[in-house]
Residue, then its C-alpha position, 0 to 999 in steps of 0.5 A: m627036432n621032430i614035430s608030432f602031427s598034434q603039435l602041427k595041428m595045434f600050431f595051425v589052430f593057434a595061427l588061425l585064432s591069432i588072425a581071427f583075433s587080429n581082425s576082431q573089433t573087441p576090446t584088447g586091453y590096449d587103451l587101459w583105463l583110458e577108452y572112452s565110450e559113449i554115455r547113454e544114461p539121459t540125465t547124466l548125458s544131459e548134465y555133462q552137455k550143459f557143462t561143456n556146451s562152449i569151452f574156452f581153452p587157450g592154446g600154448n605149448s605142447i603140454l597144453l596141446n596134448a591136454q586140449k587134444e585129450l579133452v576133445k577126444g574124451l568129450n567127442a566120444m562120451l557125448g556123441r557130438e563134436s566139442d566147441v572149443q575156442d581159444s578166445p573167451n566169450l560170454l557163451n562159454t560154459m566151461w573154462v580151462a586155462k592156467k590162473d594167468g589165463l582167467n579174468q579177474e572175476l574167475q581168479s577172485a572165485l578161486k582165491g586162496y586155492f592156487e596157493q594150495i596146489g603148487k606146480e603141478g596140482f589143479i582145480i576143478k570147480s563150479v563157480s557162479v559169475n554174474g549169475k552164470n554157472i561156469l565149470l573151471i579147470s585151472a593150475n598155475e602151470d601147464i602140467g597141472i592143466l594136463y592132470g586136471v583134464f585127465k581128472f575131469l574126463q575120469l570123473m565123467k567116465m565114472q559118471k560123477s555129477l558135475e553140480g557143485v564140483n569142488l576138487i582141489e588136488a596136489p600130488k603129495i609126493e614130488l618124484r613119481m617114477l617108474n623103474h624099468w628093468d629093461n635091457l639093451d637087447r629088449t629083454i626085461e629082467r622079471g618082465y612078464a608081459g613080452f619085451s621092452l617098448w624100447n626099440w633101440q635099433k629103430l631109434p632115434k628116427y622111428i618113434d612107435q606110436r606105443y611111446k606116446d600112448y605110454a607117456r599118455a598113460n602115465a600122465s593120466i595117473g600122475i607119473n612124472a619120471t621114467v628110468l628107461t634101463n635095468v638097475n643091472a646096468n649096461a655102460l653102453v647106454l651112456t655112449s653117444a650112440y645110445l644118448e641120441k636114442v634116449a633123446a628121442l624118447a625124452d622128446v616124446f615124454r616131455p609134453y606129457g610132463i615126464k623126465v627120463y632118468l638113466t641107470a649108471r653102471f659104476s664102472a662106466p669109466i673103465e668100460i667106455g671111458g678107457l680109464n683103469t679105475a672107477d674109484p670115486l675119489d680119483k680125480d680122472v674118474i670125477e673129471w670123466w663123470n663131470n664130462k659125461v654128465t655135461e654130455v648127457y644134458k647136451y642131448i636131454p637138457d631136462f635129463g632127471g639123473f641117475l638111478v644106481k645099483a652098486n655093490s649089490e648082487g655083483q654090481p660094481g660100486p665104491q666099496n670095490y675101492g674101499r670107499t663108501h656109499v656116500d663117496g659114490a653117490n656124492m661124487l655123482a651128485t656133484a656132477l649133476k648138481p649144476f644141472d639140477g639132476l638127482v642121484i637115486w642110490r639103491a639101498f638093496v645091498y646084501s653081501e655074500t662075505d657078511a654072514t649077518d641076517r640078510a634082512k639087517q644089512a641094508f639098515t647096517e650099511f646105510v643108517p650110519y651115513d644119515g646126513n652125509f648124503l648131498e641134498n640132490v641124493l635120495v636113497q631108494v629103499k625096498n618096501g621090506p627088508i628081504d626082496f618084494q616078497p608076498r608079504e614083508p614087514f615094512h623096512p627098518m630104514f623107513g624113519a631111521m634116516p631123519n636127514t636123508p630123503l628115502v624113496m619107496e620101491f615097490q614092485i609092480t611086476q609080479e616077480y614073487l606073485g605068480f608073474s602075469s598069470h595070477l590076479v593080485f591087486l597090489p595096492k592092498l600090499y602098498e597100502e599096508v606098508l604106507d600105513a605101517e606105524t614107524y614110532r620114529k616120532g611117536k604114534n602116527s609116524t607112518v611110513a607114508k609120512v616118511i616118504d612124502g617128507s612131512l615127518f621130517n620136513k624133507k625138501i624132496s620126496g619120492m616113490a618108485g615102482v618096478a614096472n610090469i609094462g611090455t609089448d604085450m597087446n594089453w601091455t601088462g599080460h594080465p588084464f587085472a595087472q593094469a590095475n597095479w600100474y594104475g594103483y601105483g600111480r595113484l598112491a604115488w600121487d597120494p599115499y593116503l588113498s585106500s586101495e578100495i577106492i583105487a580099486e573101484e576107480w579102475l574097475r569103473l574106468t576099465y570095465s563098467n559103471n554098473s554097481e552090480f559088476v563093481k561091488p563083487v568084482k572089487s571084493l575079489m581084488i581086495a581079497s586077492r593079495e591075501a589069497v597069494v600070501n596064503y597059498m604061498t607064504p603063510m604066517g610070515l614064511h618067505h623066500l620059498m620060491d624055486t631057484g633063478h626064475h623064482y616061479g613056483p615052489g622050491p622050499w627044499v632048495g639049499d644047495l646054491s653058492r650063497p646061503e641067503w639065496n636058499p629057501t632053507y635059510y629062511h624057513n629053518a624047518d627042522k623036526n623042532g619047528i619052523g621060522f627065522d628067529r629075528t629076536p634078540s635070541g636070534s639075529n636081533a633084526t628087530s632091534q632095527y625098528a623103533p623099541e615100540i615096534a620091537k617090543i611087539f615083534n619080539d614076543p610071539e604072543t603079541c607079534p601079528e600072526e601074519y609076521l609070526l615066522w618072519f621073526h620067530h622059530l616055533p614048534w610045530d606044536y606051538k599053541l596059537k591064540n585060537g587054541g590050534i597048533l602051528w602046523d595045523a594053522i600053516a596048512l589051513k592057511y595053504q588051503k585057505g589060499v586055494d579056497q579063496v581063488e576058487e571063490m575069485m572064480n565064482i565071483w568072476k562067473q557072476a560077472k559075466t553078464y556085464i562085460s564081453d565074452d572075450q573080457y570075461n574069457e581072458v580073465r577066467m582062463l587065467l584064473e584057472i591057471q592060478l587055481q591049479e598053481a595055488k594047489w601046486w604051491r600048497n601041495a608042494s610046500l605041505l609035502y616038504f614041511q611034513t618031512f620035518s613035522g612028522r604030522e598028518l594034514p588036518h581035516g579040510v586041507g586037500r590032499p596032494e595028487e603027487n609025491l614030493e619028488y614029483y614036485k621037486s623034479l619040476k623044472f622051468p628053464y624057460a620061464p619068462g623074466n630071467 
């Protein structure tokens, strides 16, 4: 391998910069939204010191010890003094942190009626007056509620909210709030763009990395209570004793933060590690093997959560290999887990190479007929849209169509189709759009959020899962603003009715600055960022236009892959007559899977929302839109608008420079420069390709490509991350 002098020079420059960076004391982003800095505003400081002058916080188990440790850490840093925390109450206490059974009669009476509202995980933060004295209370029914309440209290202080008359009663609206790690045992991460996996299997169980504790702490601070450690494209080895003792070590770290461990179960494990010649879910030896394996797992991890399963999808083994159904497979595992209160989370992301049906229809077709047949400890996990985490999709038609089966929402936090960790894309805006969508399954106001939280059909258990964007990068997520997607996911898993604007403001204040001159414009940048990426990648309902395998950059011309539904040409159907996928009754009739009220809107291009127009319709290039323009011009102008929006994001960020450190500013500035370059790449490559069919000139105002189409087709990225 020949190395040029310039390459060698760059290597040494990079090495010196790395050393300088490692020795600097500037923030790296490692502390996420949990860095506690000293409060200097006199009035606010005085108020907080008054409320926290003397604190009663009784001891307890490891969860309560973590809560107490967090409270002391936060107060000491923000108030600039050592906190007076006592484990016995006295008349001088200005603050009490205790569960219901640790409060005296007067304080319990002051909170009468609240404890019934907060369940096992909720908390109360309230200023009360008892015998003429003001006392600040953090209380809960259970230990975990105290931990969540402490984090919330410190967040209020960090955002410099007044505590005078505070009256906050919170409980999670969703029971299972889970991260899905697509981490492999060799520490690579499928669709991971922030370094390698956190889990160092080679050093476990004896070596406990500080990052494991910091990971658990960060999740607890936003109410996440479950984690799946391994990739859905599962490896059976994780279920062997050699790995179970390693998993148990992680579970021991996470337990004091209220987090349960789950694993992905490879359906063929009885063959691969069990010595059987079949994995048929109705075979008695297979059933016995899984029963024994589950018993073994619980000996290592007594509070093990259960299994997440990807079966008969993209080559993964499953019950259909043996002529059985998803119900057969899920219920077999659920029966094994039932004595231990374990759950089976069965993914509905399925599509078959032997099924010529529109890919968007296949999950609905395979699962909805089985509604009500799954055991009560089975949840079906459904992606937010019917294809695969595209920048924009209509909500999945399964939501609302299975009233007798709890459905888990699966969001992607890692930015597989959204510029990896190079692009600033605030995903809670996407999550909010899906959760607020109307299903009409029980009339108006039957939103997806009500399906997920169980309230629409009175489900006993509810869940939300997010495919994690976390790795070994110093700041955990690659892009500093990608932390906001982890944070925002946790907030929406706790309360799916929160607005993305509230979440963005919280995160900015907790992470960067409370200065409204910074927060207001940067919040607007975040809120606009998701629409920008839709515009410069997949406007007006176009989807699945990325290049092969790595999913990095545009590849609308790809049409030679072995399975038709892997090809972008399958989805956009561009020809001289027009563009788009006809999913109306004249096409695949995918609209019939929605409630009639929704199908009627989608079926007519005059009523179909413009953002879904080409998702549901194949329309002529000169189709006249409501604004009088034609479709070709509208597509081109959307691509240009996306580029313009990134330029505006850069301008806003420049104005934010005075409110943050140089390192914080420059890191995002450089990433925005990459994003602008790649937004232009998407615009140029896509429009040049589609222009070969439309035969029309680009409208006025659309930037002209710097290269020809063949140049963009020639670009290859064999080492793009996340493969």
